[in-house]
C-alpha positions as CSV (number, residue, x, y, z in Angstrom):
1,X,11.8,-28.1,11.9
2,X,14.2,-25.2,11.5
3,X,13.5,-22.0,9.7
4,X,15.6,-21.1,6.7
5,X,15.5,-18.0,4.6
6,X,16.0,-18.5,0.8
7,X,17.2,-15.3,-0.8
8,X,17.5,-15.0,-4.5
9,X,18.9,-11.9,-6.2
10,X,18.8,-11.4,-10.0
11,X,20.2,-8.4,-11.8
12,X,19.1,-7.8,-15.4
13,X,20.8,-5.8,-18.1
14,X,17.7,-4.1,-19.5
15,X,16.9,-6.4,-22.4
16,X,15.1,-9.1,-20.4
17,X,18.1,-11.4,-19.8
18,X,19.5,-12.0,-16.4
19,X,23.1,-10.8,-16.1
20,X,23.8,-12.1,-12.6
21,X,21.9,-14.4,-10.3
22,X,22.8,-15.5,-6.8
23,X,20.8,-17.8,-4.4
24,X,21.7,-18.0,-0.8
25,X,20.0,-20.1,1.9
26,X,20.4,-18.6,5.4
27,X,20.5,-21.3,8.1
28,X,18.5,-21.2,11.3
29,X,21.6,-20.5,13.5
30,X,22.0,-17.2,11.7
31,X,18.4,-16.5,11.2
32,X,17.1,-17.1,14.8
33,X,18.6,-14.1,16.5
34,X,17.3,-11.6,13.8
35,X,14.0,-13.3,13.2
36,X,12.0,-11.0,15.5
37,X,13.6,-7.9,13.9
38,X,12.7,-9.2,10.4
39,X,9.1,-9.8,11.5
40,X,8.9,-6.3,13.0
41,X,10.4,-4.8,9.9
42,X,7.8,-6.5,7.7
43,X,5.0,-5.3,10.0
44,X,6.3,-1.8,10.0
45,X,6.5,-1.8,6.2
46,X,2.9,-2.9,6.0
47,X,1.8,-0.2,8.4
48,X,3.8,2.5,6.5
49,X,2.3,1.4,3.2
50,X,-1.2,1.4,4.6
51,X,-0.7,4.9,6.0
52,X,0.6,6.1,2.7
53,X,-2.3,4.6,0.6
54,X,-5.4,4.8,2.8
55,X,-5.7,8.6,3.4
56,X,-5.6,9.6,-0.3
57,X,-8.1,6.8,-1.0
58,X,-10.5,8.0,1.7
59,X,-10.1,11.6,0.4
60,X,-10.9,10.4,-3.1
61,X,-14.1,8.6,-1.9
62,X,-15.2,11.7,0.0
63,X,-14.4,14.0,-3.0
64,X,-16.4,11.7,-5.3
65,X,-19.3,11.7,-3.0
66,X,-19.3,15.5,-2.8
67,X,-18.9,15.7,-6.6
68,X,-22.0,13.6,-7.1
69,X,-24.3,15.0,-4.3
70,X,-23.3,18.6,-4.0
71,X,-24.9,19.9,-7.3
72,X,-28.2,18.3,-6.4
73,X,-28.0,19.6,-2.8
74,X,-27.2,23.2,-4.0
75,X,-29.9,23.2,-6.7
76,X,-32.5,21.9,-4.2
77,X,-31.5,24.6,-1.7
78,X,-31.7,27.3,-4.4
79,X,-35.2,26.1,-5.5
80,X,-36.4,26.2,-1.9
81,X,-34.9,29.6,-1.3
82,X,-36.4,31.3,-4.4
83,X,-39.7,29.4,-4.4
84,X,-42.6,31.9,-4.0
85,X,-45.4,29.5,-3.3
């Protein structure tokens, strides 16, 4: 079974209607030489997206954890510091 790539491009005019639509089926003879490059491009786009999304998400989780635990930790430290018993 050969691989084919079905590409559909639709351009809208802003009010929800399609102004132009074109469907192209790329045959295996054209697709075979560039298939590894297409797969590498897809993998690279996934990696770049993950690198763009994950660090801010991790930073948000750490920030939220500090926001929740830091007041209790500071108040406990102050109580222990100024406790005269």
